[in-house]
Biotite code that builds the C-alpha atoms (Angstrom):
import biotite.structure as struc

atoms = struc.array([
    struc.Atom([103.315, 16.504, 75.108], chain_id="A", res_id=1, res_name="ASN", atom_name="CA", element="C"),
    struc.Atom([103.804, 12.807, 74.422], chain_id="A", res_id=2, res_name="VAL", atom_name="CA", element="C"),
    struc.Atom([101.873, 13.077, 71.166], chain_id="A", res_id=3, res_name="PHE", atom_name="CA", element="C"),
    struc.Atom([104.020, 15.987, 69.990], chain_id="A", res_id=4, res_name="ARG", atom_name="CA", element="C"),
    struc.Atom([107.163, 13.993, 70.736], chain_id="A", res_id=5, res_name="ARG", atom_name="CA", element="C"),
    struc.Atom([105.809, 10.970, 68.857], chain_id="A", res_id=6, res_name="LEU", atom_name="CA", element="C"),
    struc.Atom([104.835, 13.145, 65.891], chain_id="A", res_id=7, res_name="LYS", atom_name="CA", element="C"),
    struc.Atom([108.275, 14.813, 65.881], chain_id="A", res_id=8, res_name="ARG", atom_name="CA", element="C"),
    struc.Atom([110.031, 11.421, 65.958], chain_id="A", res_id=9, res_name="GLU", atom_name="CA", element="C"),
    struc.Atom([107.777, 10.136, 63.183], chain_id="A", res_id=10, res_name="LYS", atom_name="CA", element="C"),
    struc.Atom([108.664, 13.152, 61.020], chain_id="A", res_id=11, res_name="LEU", atom_name="CA", element="C"),
    struc.Atom([112.378, 12.610, 61.731], chain_id="A", res_id=12, res_name="LYS", atom_name="CA", element="C"),
    struc.Atom([112.036, 8.974, 60.726], chain_id="A", res_id=13, res_name="LYS", atom_name="CA", element="C"),
    struc.Atom([110.255, 9.881, 57.479], chain_id="A", res_id=14, res_name="ILE", atom_name="CA", element="C"),
    struc.Atom([112.922, 12.489, 56.713], chain_id="A", res_id=15, res_name="LEU", atom_name="CA", element="C"),
    struc.Atom([115.697, 9.964, 57.350], chain_id="A", res_id=16, res_name="ALA", atom_name="CA", element="C"),
    struc.Atom([114.027, 7.412, 55.064], chain_id="A", res_id=17, res_name="ILE", atom_name="CA", element="C"),
    struc.Atom([113.592, 9.969, 52.265], chain_id="A", res_id=18, res_name="GLU", atom_name="CA", element="C"),
    struc.Atom([117.215, 11.060, 52.623], chain_id="A", res_id=19, res_name="THR", atom_name="CA", element="C"),
    struc.Atom([118.319, 7.432, 52.433], chain_id="A", res_id=20, res_name="ALA", atom_name="CA", element="C"),
    struc.Atom([116.256, 6.929, 49.278], chain_id="A", res_id=21, res_name="ARG", atom_name="CA", element="C"),
    struc.Atom([117.926, 9.957, 47.716], chain_id="A", res_id=22, res_name="ALA", atom_name="CA", element="C"),
    struc.Atom([121.312, 8.467, 48.589], chain_id="A", res_id=23, res_name="ALA", atom_name="CA", element="C"),
    struc.Atom([120.530, 5.380, 46.497], chain_id="A", res_id=24, res_name="VAL", atom_name="CA", element="C"),
    struc.Atom([121.475, 7.369, 43.406], chain_id="A", res_id=25, res_name="VAL", atom_name="CA", element="C"),
    struc.Atom([125.189, 7.107, 43.943], chain_id="A", res_id=26, res_name="THR", atom_name="CA", element="C"),
    struc.Atom([128.123, 8.615, 42.160], chain_id="A", res_id=27, res_name="GLN", atom_name="CA", element="C"),
    struc.Atom([130.762, 6.170, 41.024], chain_id="A", res_id=28, res_name="TRP", atom_name="CA", element="C"),
    struc.Atom([134.342, 6.636, 39.957], chain_id="A", res_id=29, res_name="THR", atom_name="CA", element="C"),
    struc.Atom([136.216, 4.225, 37.757], chain_id="A", res_id=30, res_name="LYS", atom_name="CA", element="C"),
    struc.Atom([139.635, 2.965, 38.730], chain_id="A", res_id=31, res_name="LYS", atom_name="CA", element="C"),
    struc.Atom([141.588, 1.581, 35.774], chain_id="A", res_id=32, res_name="VAL", atom_name="CA", element="C"),
    struc.Atom([144.686, -0.574, 36.282], chain_id="A", res_id=33, res_name="ILE", atom_name="CA", element="C"),
    struc.Atom([146.819, -1.494, 33.267], chain_id="A", res_id=34, res_name="VAL", atom_name="CA", element="C"),
    struc.Atom([149.324, -4.325, 33.775], chain_id="A", res_id=35, res_name="GLU", atom_name="CA", element="C"),
    struc.Atom([151.957, -5.306, 31.251], chain_id="A", res_id=36, res_name="LYS", atom_name="CA", element="C"),
    struc.Atom([152.468, -8.983, 30.651], chain_id="A", res_id=37, res_name="GLN", atom_name="CA", element="C"),
    struc.Atom([156.027, -10.288, 30.599], chain_id="A", res_id=38, res_name="THR", atom_name="CA", element="C"),
    struc.Atom([157.394, -13.615, 29.466], chain_id="A", res_id=39, res_name="LEU", atom_name="CA", element="C"),
    struc.Atom([159.894, -15.647, 31.456], chain_id="A", res_id=40, res_name="ALA", atom_name="CA", element="C"),
    struc.Atom([162.581, -15.373, 28.757], chain_id="A", res_id=41, res_name="ASN", atom_name="CA", element="C"),
    struc.Atom([161.524, -11.778, 27.828], chain_id="A", res_id=42, res_name="ASP", atom_name="CA", element="C"),
    struc.Atom([161.191, -12.492, 24.082], chain_id="A", res_id=43, res_name="GLN", atom_name="CA", element="C"),
    struc.Atom([158.480, -10.839, 22.007], chain_id="A", res_id=44, res_name="ASP", atom_name="CA", element="C"),
    struc.Atom([156.990, -9.123, 25.041], chain_id="A", res_id=45, res_name="SER", atom_name="CA", element="C"),
    struc.Atom([155.929, -6.270, 22.743], chain_id="A", res_id=46, res_name="SER", atom_name="CA", element="C"),
    struc.Atom([153.405, -8.602, 21.089], chain_id="A", res_id=47, res_name="LEU", atom_name="CA", element="C"),
    struc.Atom([151.550, -9.365, 24.317], chain_id="A", res_id=48, res_name="LEU", atom_name="CA", element="C"),
    struc.Atom([148.439, -7.364, 25.112], chain_id="A", res_id=49, res_name="LEU", atom_name="CA", element="C"),
    struc.Atom([148.282, -5.585, 28.472], chain_id="A", res_id=50, res_name="PRO", atom_name="CA", element="C"),
    struc.Atom([145.770, -6.667, 31.106], chain_id="A", res_id=51, res_name="ILE", atom_name="CA", element="C"),
    struc.Atom([143.246, -3.916, 31.810], chain_id="A", res_id=52, res_name="VAL", atom_name="CA", element="C"),
    struc.Atom([141.188, -4.052, 35.015], chain_id="A", res_id=53, res_name="ASN", atom_name="CA", element="C"),
    struc.Atom([138.347, -1.589, 35.557], chain_id="A", res_id=54, res_name="VAL", atom_name="CA", element="C"),
    struc.Atom([136.874, -1.195, 39.058], chain_id="A", res_id=55, res_name="PHE", atom_name="CA", element="C"),
    struc.Atom([133.891, 0.839, 40.145], chain_id="A", res_id=56, res_name="ARG", atom_name="CA", element="C"),
    struc.Atom([134.184, 2.654, 43.471], chain_id="A", res_id=57, res_name="ARG", atom_name="CA", element="C"),
    struc.Atom([131.973, 5.029, 45.384], chain_id="A", res_id=58, res_name="LEU", atom_name="CA", element="C"),
    struc.Atom([133.230, 8.562, 45.680], chain_id="A", res_id=59, res_name="LYS", atom_name="CA", element="C"),
    struc.Atom([134.594, 9.403, 49.125], chain_id="A", res_id=60, res_name="ARG", atom_name="CA", element="C"),
    struc.Atom([132.093, 12.204, 49.648], chain_id="A", res_id=61, res_name="GLU", atom_name="CA", element="C"),
    struc.Atom([129.270, 9.782, 48.915], chain_id="A", res_id=62, res_name="LYS", atom_name="CA", element="C"),
    struc.Atom([130.631, 7.259, 51.414], chain_id="A", res_id=63, res_name="LEU", atom_name="CA", element="C"),
    struc.Atom([130.755, 9.953, 54.094], chain_id="A", res_id=64, res_name="LYS", atom_name="CA", element="C"),
    struc.Atom([127.194, 10.986, 53.260], chain_id="A", res_id=65, res_name="LYS", atom_name="CA", element="C"),
    struc.Atom([125.924, 7.407, 53.484], chain_id="A", res_id=66, res_name="ILE", atom_name="CA", element="C"),
    struc.Atom([127.656, 6.990, 56.844], chain_id="A", res_id=67, res_name="LEU", atom_name="CA", element="C"),
    struc.Atom([126.030, 10.193, 58.116], chain_id="A", res_id=68, res_name="ALA", atom_name="CA", element="C"),
    struc.Atom([122.609, 8.991, 56.954], chain_id="A", res_id=69, res_name="ILE", atom_name="CA", element="C"),
    struc.Atom([123.037, 5.650, 58.704], chain_id="A", res_id=70, res_name="GLU", atom_name="CA", element="C"),
    struc.Atom([124.098, 7.446, 61.885], chain_id="A", res_id=71, res_name="THR", atom_name="CA", element="C"),
    struc.Atom([121.050, 9.711, 61.688], chain_id="A", res_id=72, res_name="ALA", atom_name="CA", element="C"),
    struc.Atom([118.776, 6.737, 61.105], chain_id="A", res_id=73, res_name="ARG", atom_name="CA", element="C"),
    struc.Atom([120.200, 4.992, 64.173], chain_id="A", res_id=74, res_name="ALA", atom_name="CA", element="C"),
    struc.Atom([119.602, 8.138, 66.229], chain_id="A", res_id=75, res_name="ALA", atom_name="CA", element="C"),
    struc.Atom([115.945, 8.303, 65.189], chain_id="A", res_id=76, res_name="VAL", atom_name="CA", element="C"),
    struc.Atom([115.181, 4.847, 66.557], chain_id="A", res_id=77, res_name="VAL", atom_name="CA", element="C"),
    struc.Atom([114.045, 5.309, 70.119], chain_id="A", res_id=78, res_name="THR", atom_name="CA", element="C"),
    struc.Atom([113.202, 2.816, 72.783], chain_id="A", res_id=79, res_name="GLN", atom_name="CA", element="C"),
    struc.Atom([110.507, 3.460, 75.317], chain_id="A", res_id=80, res_name="TRP", atom_name="CA", element="C"),
    struc.Atom([111.137, 2.102, 78.779], chain_id="A", res_id=81, res_name="THR", atom_name="CA", element="C"),
    struc.Atom([108.959, 2.250, 81.826], chain_id="A", res_id=82, res_name="LYS", atom_name="CA", element="C"),
    struc.Atom([110.586, 2.666, 85.192], chain_id="A", res_id=83, res_name="LYS", atom_name="CA", element="C"),
    struc.Atom([108.988, 0.438, 87.799], chain_id="A", res_id=84, res_name="VAL", atom_name="CA", element="C"),
    struc.Atom([109.672, 0.738, 91.507], chain_id="A", res_id=85, res_name="ILE", atom_name="CA", element="C"),
    struc.Atom([108.916, -2.361, 93.547], chain_id="A", res_id=86, res_name="VAL", atom_name="CA", element="C"),
    struc.Atom([108.395, -1.969, 97.267], chain_id="A", res_id=87, res_name="GLU", atom_name="CA", element="C"),
    struc.Atom([108.145, -4.889, 99.619], chain_id="A", res_id=88, res_name="LYS", atom_name="CA", element="C"),
    struc.Atom([105.364, -4.890, 102.177], chain_id="A", res_id=89, res_name="GLN", atom_name="CA", element="C"),
    struc.Atom([106.249, -5.751, 105.742], chain_id="A", res_id=90, res_name="THR", atom_name="CA", element="C"),
    struc.Atom([104.084, -6.730, 108.635], chain_id="A", res_id=91, res_name="LEU", atom_name="CA", element="C"),
    struc.Atom([104.335, -5.051, 111.997], chain_id="A", res_id=92, res_name="ALA", atom_name="CA", element="C"),
    struc.Atom([105.552, -8.204, 113.713], chain_id="A", res_id=93, res_name="ASN", atom_name="CA", element="C"),
    struc.Atom([107.508, -9.341, 110.544], chain_id="A", res_id=94, res_name="ASP", atom_name="CA", element="C"),
    struc.Atom([105.880, -12.792, 110.437], chain_id="A", res_id=95, res_name="GLN", atom_name="CA", element="C"),
    struc.Atom([105.130, -14.430, 107.055], chain_id="A", res_id=96, res_name="ASP", atom_name="CA", element="C"),
    struc.Atom([106.211, -11.330, 105.122], chain_id="A", res_id=97, res_name="SER", atom_name="CA", element="C"),
    struc.Atom([107.305, -13.603, 102.255], chain_id="A", res_id=98, res_name="SER", atom_name="CA", element="C"),
    struc.Atom([103.629, -14.328, 101.520], chain_id="A", res_id=99, res_name="LEU", atom_name="CA", element="C"),
    struc.Atom([102.787, -10.708, 100.764], chain_id="A", res_id=100, res_name="LEU", atom_name="CA", element="C"),
    struc.Atom([102.721, -9.433, 97.184], chain_id="A", res_id=101, res_name="LEU", atom_name="CA", element="C"),
    struc.Atom([105.036, -6.545, 96.272], chain_id="A", res_id=102, res_name="PRO", atom_name="CA", element="C"),
    struc.Atom([103.594, -3.085, 95.603], chain_id="A", res_id=103, res_name="ILE", atom_name="CA", element="C"),
    struc.Atom([104.166, -1.866, 92.070], chain_id="A", res_id=104, res_name="VAL", atom_name="CA", element="C"),
])
């Protein structure tokens, strides 16, 4: 039962890694901003060239997909904990009980 669970988690981890690798090929959109330049005295402003800024951005769908992949990857990581119950031994007459080792 434990081995099946480990194998299942290993397969989920491999699937998450492969999905993340596929997400590396991203789709970009270009955002172009054109700004006109103006002079202080507004003379010969028609001769000035506009400032063109081009930005690359991820598509929104791709951002959502990457977020989903990261969430899935975080869910695959598991932590194994062992529950330990410690019981204290007591003597019948309750003398020197601090010298006894606890039962694990």
